[in-house]
GUKOL-310650 format. One record per residue: residue in one letter; x, y, z of N, C-alpha, C in turn. Coordinates in steps of 0.05 Angstrom, whole numbers, padded with zeros to 5 digits, always signed. Each point is the difference from the previous one (the first is absolute). Layout:
# residues N
AXYZXYZXYZ ...
This chain:
# residues 151
M+00017-00023+00000-00017+00023+00000+00018+00025+00000 H-00007+00020-00015+00015+00024-00002+00000+00014+00027 K+00023+00012+00006+00004+00012+00027-00019+00024+00006 D-00011+00013-00020-00017+00023+00005-00030-00007+00002 I-00007-00025-00002-00028-00008+00001-00008-00008+00028 V-00023+00011+00009-00010-00007+00026-00026-00015-00004 M-00003-00023+00013-00024-00016-00003-00023+00012+00017 V-00025-00005-00010-00024+00009+00014-00005-00017+00024 S-00007+00012+00022-00006-00014+00024-00026-00015-00003 S-00002-00025+00010-00024-00016-00002-00023+00013+00016 D+00007+00019+00018-00021+00014+00015-00018+00017-00017 V+00010+00009-00023-00016+00018-00017-00013-00013-00024 V+00002-00027-00002-00011-00014-00023-00031+00000+00001 I-00011+00009-00022-00029+00000-00003-00007-00022-00020 K-00015-00021+00010-00007-00022-00017-00020+00008-00022 P+00002-00012-00023-00019+00006-00022-00027-00012+00005 S-00020+00011-00013-00027-00011+00002-00009-00008-00029 G-00022-00014-00001-00010-00009-00026+00015-00025-00009 N+00000-00005-00026+00013-00024-00011+00029+00006-00006 I+00016-00022+00000+00028+00003-00007+00003+00012-00028 H+00016+00021-00002+00005+00013-00026+00029+00010+00000 V+00013-00004-00023+00027+00012-00003-00001+00019-00024 V+00016+00021+00002+00005+00018-00022+00030-00004-00005 Y+00007-00002-00026+00027-00005-00007+00009+00015-00024 F+00026+00004-00002+00013+00011-00024+00019-00021-00011 S+00000-00002-00026+00018-00018-00014+00010+00014-00025 S+00026+00000-00004+00011+00012-00024-00004-00019-00024 R+00012+00008-00022-00003-00017-00025+00012-00028+00004 S+00018-00004+00019+00011-00026+00005-00022-00019+00011 N-00021+00011+00012-00023-00015+00011+00008-00019+00022 N+00023+00004+00013+00007-00017+00023-00021+00001+00022 T-00008+00024+00008-00019+00003+00021-00028-00011-00009 H-00007+00005-00025-00025-00010-00011-00002-00030+00002 R+00022-00013-00007+00000-00030+00001-00003-00009+00029 F+00012+00014+00019-00002-00007+00028-00030+00003+00008 I-00013+00022-00007-00028+00005+00006-00018-00022-00011 E+00006-00008-00025-00016-00022-00012+00001-00025+00017 K+00024-00006+00011+00003-00024+00016-00015+00002+00027 L-00004+00025+00010-00015+00004+00024-00030-00007-00004 A-00009+00006-00024-00028-00006-00007-00020+00013+00020 I+00005+00026+00005-00018+00016+00017-00009+00025-00014 D-00021+00013+00011-00011+00024-00011+00022+00021-00001 N+00002+00014-00023+00022+00020-00003-00007+00022-00019 S+00015+00021+00001-00001+00023-00019+00029+00006-00007 R+00005+00006-00026+00027+00006-00009+00002+00030-00005 I+00021+00011+00011+00007+00028-00006+00011+00002-00028 P-00012+00016-00018+00010+00002-00027+00029+00010-00001 M+00014-00007-00022+00028+00008-00003+00003+00030-00005 E-00021+00012-00010+00001+00029-00005+00002+00014+00027 V+00018+00020+00001+00004+00014+00025-00026+00015+00008 E-00014+00011-00019-00025+00014+00006-00023-00020-00003 N-00004-00016+00020-00021-00020-00001-00025+00009+00015 K-00022-00012-00006-00026+00008+00012-00011-00020+00019 L+00015-00020+00008-00010-00021+00019-00006+00013+00027 R-00024-00004+00009-00009+00011+00026-00012-00023+00016 M+00008-00003+00025-00009-00021+00017-00024+00009+00017 D-00017-00020+00006-00023+00006+00017-00003-00022+00021 R+00022-00014+00006+00000-00021+00020+00029-00005+00010 D+00002-00012+00023+00026-00006+00011+00016-00020-00017 Y+00026+00004-00001+00017-00017-00016+00028-00001+00012 V+00016-00020-00010+00028-00001+00005+00014+00005-00027 L+00020+00017+00001+00015+00008-00024+00023-00020-00004 I+00003-00010-00025+00023-00016-00007+00015+00014-00022 T+00026+00005+00004+00015+00015-00019+00028-00010-00003 P+00011+00002-00024+00029-00006-00004+00016+00024+00010 T+00026-00005+00002+00019+00021+00008+00018+00006-00023 Y+00005+00026-00005+00019+00009-00019+00022+00014+00015 A+00022-00014+00006+00022+00012+00015+00026-00011-00010 A+00021+00015+00004+00026-00008-00010+00019-00012+00021 G-00009-00002+00024+00017-00011+00021+00016+00021+00015 G+00014-00009+00020+00016+00018+00016-00017+00020+00015 N+00007+00025-00001-00016+00020+00014-00020+00014-00019 K-00003-00010-00024-00017+00013-00019-00029-00011+00002 I-00017+00016+00012-00028-00008+00002-00018+00018-00016 E+00010+00021-00012-00015+00018-00017-00011-00016-00023 G-00025+00003-00007-00012-00014-00022-00007-00029+00006 A+00002-00008+00025-00006-00028+00007-00030-00006-00003 V-00017+00019+00006-00029-00004-00004-00007+00008-00028 P-00012-00017-00016-00007+00007-00028-00018+00024-00001 K+00004+00017-00020-00015+00025-00003-00030-00004-00002 P-00010-00021-00014-00029-00004+00000-00011-00006+00028 V+00016-00013+00017-00009-00006+00027-00001+00026+00016 I+00020+00017-00003+00000+00026+00013-00024+00017-00008 N-00006+00000-00026-00023+00015-00010-00026-00011+00012 F-00002-00026+00001-00024-00013+00011-00003+00008+00030 L+00021-00001+00015+00000+00006+00028-00002+00030+00006 N+00005+00017-00020-00003+00029+00004-00030+00007+00003 N-00018-00018-00008-00028+00005+00004-00007-00008+00029 E-00010+00019+00015-00005-00004+00029-00019-00024+00005 V-00020-00003-00016-00019-00022+00004+00015-00027-00004 N+00016-00002-00021+00015-00024-00004+00019-00006+00023 R+00013+00020+00010+00018-00003+00023-00015-00010+00025 N-00023+00011+00005-00016-00007+00024-00010-00028+00000 Y-00005-00012-00024-00009-00027-00001+00023-00021+00001 C+00024+00009-00002+00023-00018+00001+00005-00008+00029 K-00001-00026+00006+00003-00009+00027+00026-00015+00005 G+00016-00006-00022+00025-00014+00003+00014-00001-00027 V+00025-00008+00001+00016-00001-00025+00017-00025+00000 I+00003-00011-00025+00018-00022-00005+00017+00009-00024 A+00026-00006+00001+00018+00009-00021+00017-00022-00011 S+00006+00002-00025+00019-00018-00013+00026+00015-00006 G+00021-00015-00004+00025+00012-00007+00020-00021-00009 N+00025+00008-00001+00022-00017-00009+00021-00001+00022 T+00006-00023+00011+00019-00002+00022+00028+00009-00009 N+00005+00002-00026+00026+00010-00009+00005+00028+00009 F-00021+00015+00007+00003+00028+00008+00004+00003+00030 G+00006-00021+00014+00008+00001+00028-00021+00013+00018 D+00008+00020+00015-00019+00011+00020-00022+00017-00012 T+00000+00004-00026-00023+00013-00013-00019-00021-00012 F+00004-00025+00006-00018-00021-00009-00029+00006+00008 A-00018+00002-00020-00028+00005+00005-00005+00025+00018 I+00017+00020-00003-00001+00024+00017-00025+00017-00005 A-00014-00004-00022-00025+00015-00005-00020-00006+00022 G+00000-00025+00010-00019-00007+00021+00004+00016+00026 P+00025+00000+00011+00004+00016+00024-00004+00030-00004 I+00007+00010-00024-00004+00028-00005-00030+00007+00002 I-00017-00016-00014-00029+00005+00000-00011-00005+00028 S+00009-00021+00014-00009-00006+00027+00004+00024+00018 K+00024+00012-00001+00006+00023+00017-00017+00024-00008 K-00002+00005-00026-00014+00024-00010-00030-00001+00007 L-00012-00024-00003-00029-00002+00005-00007-00010+00028 N+00021-00007+00015-00004-00011+00027-00017-00025+00000 V+00006-00018-00019-00013-00026-00002+00021-00021+00002 P-00007-00025+00008+00020-00020+00003+00012-00011-00026 L+00025-00006+00001+00013-00015-00021-00006-00029+00006 L-00015-00013-00017-00009-00027+00006+00019-00022-00010 Y+00015+00005-00022+00016-00021-00012+00018+00012-00022 Q+00023-00013-00005+00017+00007-00023+00008-00026-00014 F+00000+00001-00026+00008-00023-00015+00018+00008-00024 E+00014-00020-00011+00018+00006-00022-00013-00006-00027 L+00003+00020-00017-00008-00001-00028-00028-00011-00004 L-00003-00025-00011-00026-00012-00006-00012-00013+00025 G+00017-00004+00020-00009-00015+00024+00000-00029-00006 T+00002-00016+00022-00001-00029-00002-00028-00010+00007 A-00004-00026-00004-00025-00012+00009-00004+00005+00030 G+00022-00002+00015-00001+00005+00029-00009+00029+00006 D+00010+00019-00016-00007+00028+00004-00030+00004-00005 V-00010-00013-00021-00029+00002-00006-00017-00010+00023 E+00007-00024+00010-00015-00011+00023+00002+00018+00025 Q+00024+00010+00005+00005+00017+00023-00017+00026-00002 V-00001+00012-00024-00015+00025-00003-00030-00006+00002 K-00009-00022-00011-00029-00007+00003-00007-00002+00030 Q+00017-00013+00015-00005-00004+00029+00001+00027+00014 I+00020+00016-00006+00002+00027+00012-00025+00017-00005 L-00009+00000-00025-00024+00016-00007-00024-00011+00015 K-00004-00026+00001-00022-00012+00014+00000+00008+00029 E+00023-00002+00013+00002+00007+00028-00003+00030+00005 F+00010+00016-00019-00001+00029+00003-00029+00009-00001 W-00017-00013-00016-00028+00008-00002-00017-00011+00022 E+00009-00020+00015-00016-00011+00021-00003+00020+00022 K-00024-00001+00012-00006+00019+00022+00014-00008+00026 
């Protein structure tokens, strides 16, 4: 974990209501999209265009890839379409947690978009996985989402 990231305290976690839903961003590589398909749960995709019109009206967990170069470079780690989506106050308010993917080759900036968003929105970082994720990651995320939504 990058030295400048502070994790959200479990004391401030607000559990989501309604049905399990994820909002995700995937670039043209579709790595995150393929991961979401394996989850087989209700989802919404943030369009690749920076100026997107996706607006949420229910609680969700955000799943995003990380764009970072490693070392101390965390600028640009959160994809611009995700930033634009979260710049909408309503979208921000419905976000109850974040999951991030990344590449372990980038050391302590591995999946750093997750901790950055977690800190900014004061929501829990629920999980981090590498690239496409493994079958184990898929099962783990399914279980995490199920437990996160339980009352």
